[in-house]
C-alpha positions, 0 to 999 in steps of 0.5 A: 301296297299303298300305290293301289289305294292311291291310284283308286283315289286319283282315278276317282278324282279324274272322273269328275269334269269339275273339281268339287270344292266342298269335298273332304280332302283325300287322305293322300292329300292330307299326308302330302300337305302335312309333310310339305308343311313340316318341311317348310316349318308351318303347323300341320293344321294350317292350310297351304297351297303348296304343289304335290310336286314339292314333296320331299318325303323320303321313301314315299310315293311321289305322284302327279295326277294326270289324265293317263293312268300308269304313269305313277312312279315310286322314287326311293329317296334316302337322306344323309341320316338314313345312309349314315344309319345304313353304314352303321348297321353294316359295320355293326353286323360285321363287328366281332362280339368281343369288340370293346367298342360295343358301348360306344356303338350302342351310344351312337345307335341311341343318338341316331334313334333320338334324331328320329331316323327310322332304322327299318327304312335304312336297311340295305338288301334286307330279306323279309320272309313275307310281303307286307299285307296291303291295308287297303285290300287292293290286289297286288299284281306283282305278288305272283312274281315274287312269291316263294310258293312252289308252283304245281309244275315243280311239285310234279314227281316222276314215277319210280320205275323198277329197273331190276327184275322181279322174277326170273323163270328158267326157259331151257331149250328155247328156240333161238329164232328171231321170226317165232312168237313163243310167249303170250299172257292171257286175261286169266294171268296165265303165261304160255311159253313154247320150249322147243316142241313143248308148251308150258303154262305158268300161273302168275297168281299161284306160281303153278307150272303145267306141262300142256303138250309135247309134239310127237315128232322130236324134229318138230317144234312149236313156232307160235302161240296166241290166247283167245280174248277170254283166256280159255283157249290157246292156239299153237302153231307148229313147224309141221304147217299145222295149228292146234286148238287147246282147251287149257282147263281140260288140257285137251286138244280140240282140233288141228287145223291144217291149211298151210304149206310151211311153218306157222310163225304168227297167230292172232285172234279176232273173236272167233276168227283165228288168223295165221301167217306162215313162212310161205308169205300167206295169211289164212283166216279160220272160223273155229266155230265151223268144221270148214274153218278156212275162210279165205287167204291173204296174199301180200308178202313174198316172204315169211309173215313173222308179225300178225296183230288185229287192231282192238276194234277188229277193223284192221289186221297188220302183218309184218314180213321178212320182206320188209313190208307192213301190210294193213288188211280189212276186217273179215266182215268188210272183206269178201269171202274170197282170196285177197291179193291186194292189202288196203295199205302197204307201208314200205319204209322199213329196211329190215324184217318187221316182226314187232307190231303193236296197235295203240289201245287208246288211239284207233288207227295208230300202229307201231312197227319195229324193224330188224338188224338192218333197220333198227327203227321204230315207226308210228303209222296212221293206217287211215292215211298211210302216213308215218307220223314219227321214226326213231333209230334205236341202234338195235334190232327191234324184236317186239313192241307193246303199248302200256296204257297205264302211263301212255308209253311204248315198250320195245324189246331189242336183240343185237346188240343191246339185248334189253327193253326200253320204255319210251314216252308216247308220242314224243318217243323220248327214252324214260328207262332201260331194263337190262338183265338179259345176256342174250337177245330178247325174243318176245315180250307179253303184257299182264292183264292189268298192263302193269307187268311185262314178261320177256323171253330171251335167248339166254333161256330165261323169262324175266318178269318186270313190274315197270308199269304198276299203278296206285292201288287206289286208282287201279280199276277192278278187274272183271272176269271176261266172258267167253267170245265164242257163241258156239263150241269149237268143232 
């Protein structure tokens, strides 16, 4: 610590072009003179012209003023007495308590003290709890290197992820078909699930179960589900090529839309526009506010459209098909009211059916897609440029994807052969946790309204509830009941 005060004194002296002869002697000069005088037997009060380089004071700063700063060195010097004391202290520390020579050692220690040797300066490898305080108030630049305080990085704690399931619901007679979308969770905390030819609603707040509908023909089955944004209406796609629109509060079917020629296995809402994909490879846009609901058709897939997702801003529609393609379509307001045969972009790196699609809610234009058994890859796309930002081999069939905005993570559901859910850190795509419990492949997943809980539907006829994205209650935003997105009633 004394180094910094010394350097300031030296620097102030060197700034002068001409030495000041009548100025007071600096403190370091007085101490050096006194040490030199005592070394040669002179009285400390007498003046001397001895050079500072002749100082032999043990353990002190030896300084030679020069025009270049930063050349000062601390040279520790131990004399014979200090080495003798250090040896004595080491032998004393290892001495047994019952040693009879304790009195002799105490006498030796006393004699050394009388000879004027400093025991503190003679200690070797002594650990001191805190660094000494600089009496001159100078900043010690080396303090940060030897500080024992915990850094913020080491204080950072990883969040705890509940790897065990919170609830298990029975889902008997669920259709074990990879291409279907049989689960959805609305903004009012109600889960809709399709079991064979029926639809059931589970209120996650109260725990009530409502049987919404059952198809008249036992040979038919429900093939897709999708809630409106406000959670008031449910679109139900069926194997008989139709789409039913249900008012869940009144438990009433408002209308049935028939325009497809094959089963409807994917649905997605964009305000009052309902998009539906079928096994024929076609995508139909429906305006549910008007009687003539069918607007136009998108033709870009040669096989079944098993994945369909509108972007949060409504600018793009992403579709995935059994033909291993991902197609990006423009919004309804940007496209002409006529059939479209060419998509904006066709992403063709997957080698398996693409059912899993998820738009990033905090990065517009970023899409995640997952391939089937022959592909097993998760790919992140920039749809504006059409480039693949990253690709990850999961070694398992990817059946569903969902972004978790609470922690900026990506959740994937897998079929053959892992039958589990995996949480990935985005965008590094490093694995954070695995959620195991399903005995057979996971078919679909759905996020809760607050994005803290995930429901997974498995071929083992169970729905498992995972609370893996819960946030601190103090930081949790207040949920507001969303208003209806419809300006006119469904006709």
